[in-house]
C-alpha positions as CSV (number, residue, x, y, z in Angstrom):
1,S,220.6,90.1,75.8
2,D,219.3,93.3,76.8
3,V,220.0,95.2,73.4
4,Y,217.6,92.8,71.5
5,K,215.2,94.6,74.3
6,R,215.2,97.4,73.6
7,Q,215.1,96.9,70.5
8,V,211.8,95.1,70.4
9,V,210.6,98.2,73.0
10,Y,211.6,100.9,70.4
11,A,210.0,98.9,67.6
12,F,206.5,98.6,69.6
13,V,206.8,102.3,70.8
14,F,207.0,102.9,66.7
15,F,204.5,101.2,65.5
16,C,202.0,101.8,68.5
17,L,202.7,106.1,67.2
18,E,202.1,104.8,63.8
19,L,199.1,103.2,64.9
20,A,198.1,106.7,66.6
21,V,199.3,108.2,63.5
22,Q,196.7,106.2,60.9
23,G,194.0,106.4,63.7
24,M,194.1,110.5,63.7
25,T,194.6,110.7,59.6
26,Q,192.1,108.8,58.7
27,A,189.4,109.4,61.9
28,S,190.2,113.6,60.6
29,K,189.8,112.9,57.0
30,T,186.4,110.9,57.7
31,Y,185.0,113.7,60.0
32,L,186.3,116.9,57.3
33,A,185.1,115.1,54.4
34,I,181.2,114.6,55.8
35,K,181.5,117.9,57.9
36,S,183.0,119.9,55.7
37,P,181.1,122.0,52.3
38,A,181.6,120.1,48.9
39,A,183.7,123.0,47.5
40,E,186.3,123.3,49.6
41,R,186.1,119.5,50.7
42,P,190.2,119.7,48.9
43,F,191.2,122.0,50.5
44,F,190.5,121.1,53.6
45,I,191.4,117.4,53.6
46,G,194.6,118.6,52.3
47,A,195.4,121.3,55.3
48,N,194.3,118.1,57.3
49,N,197.3,115.9,55.9
50,A,199.7,118.8,55.9
51,L,198.9,119.6,59.8
52,L,198.8,116.1,61.2
53,G,202.2,115.2,59.3
54,I,203.9,118.1,60.9
55,F,202.9,116.8,63.9
56,G,203.1,113.4,63.8
57,I,207.3,114.1,62.7
58,L,207.4,116.5,65.2
59,F,205.5,114.5,68.3
60,S,207.3,111.3,66.7
61,G,211.0,113.0,67.2
62,F,210.2,114.3,70.5
63,L,209.1,110.6,71.9
64,G,212.4,109.5,70.4
65,V,214.2,112.6,72.1
66,L,212.3,111.7,75.5
67,A,212.9,108.1,75.2
68,H,216.9,108.5,74.7
69,S,216.9,110.9,77.6
70,S,215.3,109.7,79.9
71,H,213.5,106.3,79.6
72,I,211.5,104.5,77.4
73,V,208.4,104.3,80.2
74,Y,207.4,108.0,79.9
75,S,207.3,107.8,76.1
76,L,204.9,104.6,76.6
77,A,203.2,106.9,79.1
78,A,202.6,109.6,76.5
79,L,201.5,107.3,74.3
80,V,199.2,106.0,76.9
81,T,197.5,109.1,78.2
82,L,197.1,110.2,74.3
83,A,195.7,107.6,73.2
84,L,193.1,107.7,76.1
85,V,192.2,111.3,75.7
86,A,191.3,110.6,71.9
87,A,189.8,108.0,72.8
88,C,187.6,110.2,75.8
89,S,187.4,113.0,72.8
90,A,185.7,110.6,70.5
91,I,183.2,109.0,72.2
92,S,182.1,112.8,73.0
93,L,181.9,113.7,69.1
94,E,178.5,114.2,67.4
95,A,176.8,111.8,65.3
96,L,177.2,113.2,61.9
97,K,175.4,112.4,59.0
98,P,176.3,113.1,55.3
99,N,175.4,116.2,53.5
């Protein structure tokens, strides 16, 4: 039925969003842990976790509102666009060496 298909698509969107958030969180933690001074590392990682959590909640809420108010394609397009931007950004990062 149409309702079942819609639920599957929504589940897929939220799965992709969570995958993106987890990738962003792990990548930023790794980058911060290598780049930051040892004495300030806990502060930087804690602030990073808090900001990414707030961003994740706000962005997932935005995608949910967008999907309900218009069409799911716009939410999927936003996820794909941001994934491509993140991939290009990650490619351009400099190689890091531990302190």
